[in-house]
C-alpha positions in Angstrom: 209.2 68.7 28.3 208.7 67.8 24.7 206.2 69.3 22.3 205.8 69.8 18.6 208.1 72.2 16.8 207.6 75.9 16.5 206.3 77.7 13.4 203.3 79.8 12.5 200.5 78.2 10.6 197.8 80.8 9.8 194.4 79.4 8.8 191.3 81.6 8.4 189.7 80.1 11.6 192.9 79.9 13.6 193.8 81.9 16.7 196.8 83.2 14.7 194.5 84.6 12.0 192.2 86.1 14.6 195.0 88.0 16.4 196.5 89.3 13.2 193.3 91.4 13.1 193.6 92.4 16.7 193.3 96.1 16.1 190.2 95.9 14.0 188.7 93.3 16.3 189.3 95.6 19.3 187.9 98.6 17.4 184.7 96.8 16.5 184.3 95.7 20.1 184.7 99.2 21.5 182.5 100.8 18.9 179.7 98.4 19.6 179.8 98.8 23.4 180.4 102.5 23.3 177.3 102.7 21.2 175.5 101.1 24.1 176.8 103.5 26.7 180.1 101.9 27.8 183.0 104.2 28.7 186.4 103.8 27.2 189.4 104.3 29.5 192.9 104.6 28.0 195.9 103.3 29.9 199.6 103.8 29.3 201.2 101.2 31.6 200.7 97.9 33.3 200.5 99.5 36.7 197.0 100.7 36.0 194.5 98.2 37.5 192.2 97.2 34.8 189.9 95.7 37.5 189.0 99.1 38.8 188.1 100.4 35.4 186.0 97.4 34.6 184.2 97.7 37.9 183.3 101.2 36.9 181.7 100.0 33.7 184.7 101.1 31.7 186.6 99.3 28.9 190.4 99.5 29.5 192.4 99.9 26.3 196.2 100.2 25.9 197.2 103.5 24.1 201.0 102.9 23.9 202.2 103.9 20.4 204.3 101.4 18.3 204.3 103.2 15.0 207.5 104.8 13.7 205.4 107.0 11.4 204.0 108.8 14.4 207.5 109.8 15.7 208.1 112.7 13.3 204.8 114.5 14.0 205.6 114.2 17.7 209.0 115.9 17.2 207.2 119.1 16.1 206.4 119.5 19.8 208.5 117.0 21.8 212.3 117.0 22.0 213.9 114.4 19.7 215.8 112.8 22.5 212.8 111.0 24.0 212.1 107.3 23.5 210.1 106.3 20.5 207.2 104.9 22.6 206.6 108.3 24.1 206.9 110.1 20.8 204.7 107.6 18.9 202.0 107.8 21.5 201.9 111.6 21.4 202.2 111.7 17.6 199.0 109.8 17.4 197.3 112.5 19.5 198.6 115.2 17.2 197.5 113.5 14.1 194.2 112.3 15.6 195.0 108.9 14.1 194.4 106.6 17.1 190.7 105.9 17.2 191.0 104.4 20.7 192.5 107.6 22.0 189.9 109.7 20.2 187.1 107.6 21.8 188.6 107.7 25.3 186.3 109.1 28.0 189.3 109.2 30.4 193.0 108.5 30.3 194.8 107.1 33.3 198.4 108.2 33.2 201.0 106.5 35.4 204.0 108.4 36.7 206.7 106.1 35.5 209.6 107.9 33.7 210.0 111.7 33.5 209.5 111.7 29.7 206.0 110.2 30.1 205.1 112.4 33.0 205.7 115.6 31.0 204.1 114.2 27.9 201.0 113.5 30.0 200.8 117.2 30.7 200.5 117.9 27.0 198.0 115.1 26.5 196.0 116.5 29.4 195.4 119.7 27.5 193.3 117.7 25.0 191.9 114.8 26.8 190.4 114.2 30.3 193.1 112.6 32.4 193.7 111.1 35.9 197.4 110.9 37.0 198.2 107.8 39.1 201.3 108.5 41.2 203.5 105.4 41.6 205.7 105.0 44.6 209.4 105.1 43.6 210.9 103.2 46.5 209.1 99.9 46.9 211.0 98.8 50.0 210.1 101.9 52.0 207.7 101.1 54.9 205.1 103.6 53.7 205.3 102.9 49.9 202.5 100.4 49.8 200.2 102.6 51.9 200.9 105.4 49.5 199.9 103.1 46.6 196.7 102.0 48.2 195.7 105.7 48.7 196.4 106.3 45.0 194.1 103.5 44.0 191.4 104.9 46.3 191.8 108.2 44.5 191.4 106.5 41.2 188.3 104.7 42.4 186.8 108.0 43.5 187.7 109.7 40.3 186.1 106.9 38.2 182.9 107.0 40.3 182.6 110.7 40.0 183.3 110.9 36.3 181.0 108.0 35.3 178.4 108.6 38.0 178.7 105.1 39.3 179.3 103.3 42.6 182.1 100.8 42.5 181.0 98.0 44.9 183.0 95.1 46.3 180.8 92.8 44.2 181.7 94.7 41.0 185.4 94.6 41.9 185.1 90.9 42.7 183.5 90.2 39.3 186.2 92.2 37.5 188.9 90.4 39.4 187.4 87.1 38.4 187.5 88.1 34.7 191.1 89.4 34.8 192.3 86.3 36.7 190.8 84.1 34.0 192.6 86.1 31.3 195.9 86.0 33.2 195.6 82.3 33.6 195.0 81.8 29.9 198.0 84.0 29.0 200.2 82.1 31.5 199.1 78.8 29.9 200.2 80.1 26.5 203.5 81.4 27.8 204.2 78.1 29.5 204.0 76.3 26.1 207.3 77.9 25.4 208.9 75.8 28.1 208.7 72.8 25.6 211.9 71.5 24.3 210.6 72.5 20.9 207.9 75.1 21.4 204.7 74.8 19.3 204.8 78.5 18.5 207.2 81.4 18.1 207.8 84.3 20.4 206.3 86.5 17.8 203.2 84.3 17.7 202.9 84.7 21.4 203.5 88.5 21.3 200.8 88.8 18.6 198.3 87.3 21.1 198.5 90.2 23.5 195.2 92.0 24.0 194.7 95.7 23.4 191.4 95.6 25.3 191.1 93.7 28.6 188.8 90.7 28.8 187.3 90.7 25.3 185.2 87.5 25.2 186.4 86.6 21.7 190.1 87.1 22.8 189.6 84.7 25.7 187.8 82.2 23.4 190.8 82.3 21.0 193.2 81.8 23.9 191.3 78.7 24.9 191.3 77.4 21.3 195.1 78.0 21.1 195.7 76.1 24.3 193.7 73.2 22.9 195.3 73.1 19.4 198.9 74.3 19.8 200.3 71.4 21.9 199.2 68.9 19.2 200.8 70.8 16.3 203.3 68.7 14.4 205.9 70.4 12.3 209.0 69.4 10.4 212.0 69.5 12.8 214.6 68.9 10.1 215.7 72.5 10.2 216.8 72.1 13.8 215.8 74.0 17.0 216.4 77.7 17.5 218.6 79.2 20.2 216.4 79.7 23.3 216.3 83.4 24.1 215.0 85.2 27.2 214.0 88.7 26.0 213.9 91.4 28.7 213.8 95.2 28.8 211.3 97.6 27.3 207.8 96.6 26.1 207.0 95.9 22.5 203.7 97.7 21.7 201.7 96.8 18.6 203.7 97.8 15.5 207.1 97.7 17.3 208.0 94.1 16.8 211.1 94.6 14.6 213.7 93.3 17.0 211.6 90.3 17.8 211.5 89.5 14.1 215.2 89.9 13.7 215.9 87.6 16.6 213.6 84.9 15.3 214.6 85.4 11.7 218.2 84.6 12.4 218.0 81.4 14.3 216.5 82.3 17.7 213.3 81.4 19.5 212.1 83.9 22.1 210.9 81.4 24.7 210.2 84.0 27.4 209.4 87.7 27.2 210.0 89.1 30.7 208.9 92.6 29.7 205.6 94.3 30.2 204.2 93.1 26.9 205.1 89.6 27.9 204.8 87.4 31.0 205.5 89.9 33.8 202.0 91.3 34.2 200.2 87.9 34.3 202.3 86.1 36.8 200.2 87.0 39.8 196.5 86.8 40.3 194.3 88.6 42.8 192.3 86.9 45.6 188.6 86.9 44.7 187.7 86.4 48.4 190.0 89.1 49.9 188.3 91.1 52.7 189.7 94.4 51.3 189.4 94.4 47.5 191.4 97.6 46.9 194.1 96.3 49.1 194.3 93.1 47.2 194.3 94.8 43.8 197.0 97.2 45.0 199.2 94.3 46.2 199.2 92.6 42.8 200.2 95.7 40.9 202.6 96.9 43.5 204.7 93.7 42.9 205.5 94.6 39.3 209.3 94.9 39.0 209.7 97.9 36.7 213.0 99.7 36.2 211.4 103.0 37.4 211.6 101.5 40.9 214.7 101.9 43.1 216.0 99.5 44.0 214.6 97.1 41.6 215.9 93.8 43.0 212.7 91.9 42.3 213.4 92.2 38.5 216.7 90.5 39.0 215.1 87.7 41.0 212.4 87.2 38.3 215.0 87.1 35.5 216.9 84.4 37.4 213.7 82.4 38.0 212.5 82.7 34.4 215.9 81.8 32.9 215.8 78.5 34.7 212.1 77.7 34.0 212.4 78.4 30.3 215.9 77.0 29.9 217.2 80.1 28.3 220.5 79.8 26.4 221.1 83.6 26.3 219.5 86.8 27.3 218.8 89.7 25.0 217.9 93.1 26.6 216.1 95.6 24.4 216.3 99.3 25.4 214.5 102.0 23.5 217.0 104.8 22.8 216.9 107.4 25.7 214.9 105.1 28.0 217.1 106.0 30.9 215.8 103.7 33.6 216.2 100.5 31.5 219.4 101.8 30.0 221.1 102.3 33.4 219.7 99.1 34.8 221.1 97.0 32.0 224.5 97.0 33.7 222.9 95.1 36.6 221.2 92.7 34.2 224.4 92.0 32.3 226.2 91.2 35.5 223.4 88.9 36.6 223.3 87.0 33.3 227.0 86.5 32.9 228.0 85.9 36.5 225.0 84.0 37.9 223.2 82.5 35.0 226.5 81.9 33.2 225.0 82.4 29.7 225.7 85.1 27.0 224.1 88.5 27.2 223.4 91.1 24.4 222.1 94.6 24.9 220.3 96.1 21.9 219.7 99.9 22.0 217.5 101.1 19.2 214.3 103.0 18.3 211.4 102.5 15.9 213.4 103.4 12.8 214.6 100.4 10.8 217.9 101.9 9.7 220.0 99.8 12.1 218.3 96.4 11.4 221.3 95.0 9.5 223.7 95.9 12.3 221.3 94.3 14.9 221.0 91.2 12.8 224.8 90.8 12.8 225.1 91.2 16.5 222.3 88.7 17.1 224.0 86.2 14.8 227.3 86.7 16.6 225.5 86.0 19.9 224.0 82.8 18.6 227.4 81.7 17.3 228.7 82.2 20.8 225.8 80.1 22.2 226.5 77.3 19.7 230.2 77.3 20.4 229.6 77.0 24.1 227.2 74.1 23.5 229.7 72.3 21.3 232.4 72.9 23.9 230.3 71.6 26.8 229.3 68.6 24.7 232.9 67.7 24.0 233.8 68.1 27.7 231.0 65.7 28.6 232.2 63.1 26.0 235.7 63.5 27.3 234.5 62.6 30.8 232.7 59.5 29.7 234.2 56.0 30.4 233.2 52.6 29.0 
């Protein structure tokens, strides 16, 4: 598949310019609709079904913190050996500096890692909260039934808190909206399959939505899908190394490693993580006889490292590496993120033994002090990729006969 070359072009009316103002766009949207009686529901993880919140008349907004400046305030209360995402999220609450959090009528907290669970207890002292308990062993016969019950509890909690009845029709409409958004995001992600993608991984990351199903967001996704494939750029600088990025999510403000990768000769053609393609790969049937069951099935299939065993993540990585023709895999782990840290051994084995491409694990936090060291490691990885490519090319030439 051949497309125009990658590279950001930001015009005032372009999707790139629009999404650079994503926070202010989202804030304006929420203020407008909250002023007309809409409810704001904060979420902390991709496991929370946005469809249920929307069917209750709520606006789902992601509250995960990506600011390094919020880490220090959090450490006045939290232990320092927690991941930056947890500390940043909690720091915002202490400083009262996240307007989305301050406007939240409810927070839905998902029991992923232990650090998050205990942080939720502290947040729950300040904000109304519903805890959504995830099954930990997805292969157990009763795991899915447990998950369906948890979503029923969330449905009841939303109905009670907002004095509303969530009907099948409301759920179906919400599913339709979310399916459309997922389809648009998949379309953008698939542009990275091009031999020379028409955008960078950072461009694509910047297009993630803080608020689900904002009409202007979806309009800009459509505009991007119309204009990006026709973009023509100078290809004289050559093509970047095709990187599959996996591991922890990159919330708004925590894009440093992505920038290092693409600033030193790489193109992140696929982001397997929760801020990338993983949450949008599966839609929900709009005609399912049991709406809650259908919603539960979609979110149950997310292959997160908190699950044990997490074989579906390995299967997905193998699939994506082929689809996006990855030349290497970089795994990002926030320091003290135990689940992804331990699972990285399995990912390394998969990448090197089955994909037969180079692998690099980067463990860091939100502080930029190790940026130079990370850059050197990334450059070394890309040199290995280039050397392998040259070696394979020479072998092919040696096998050719007139």
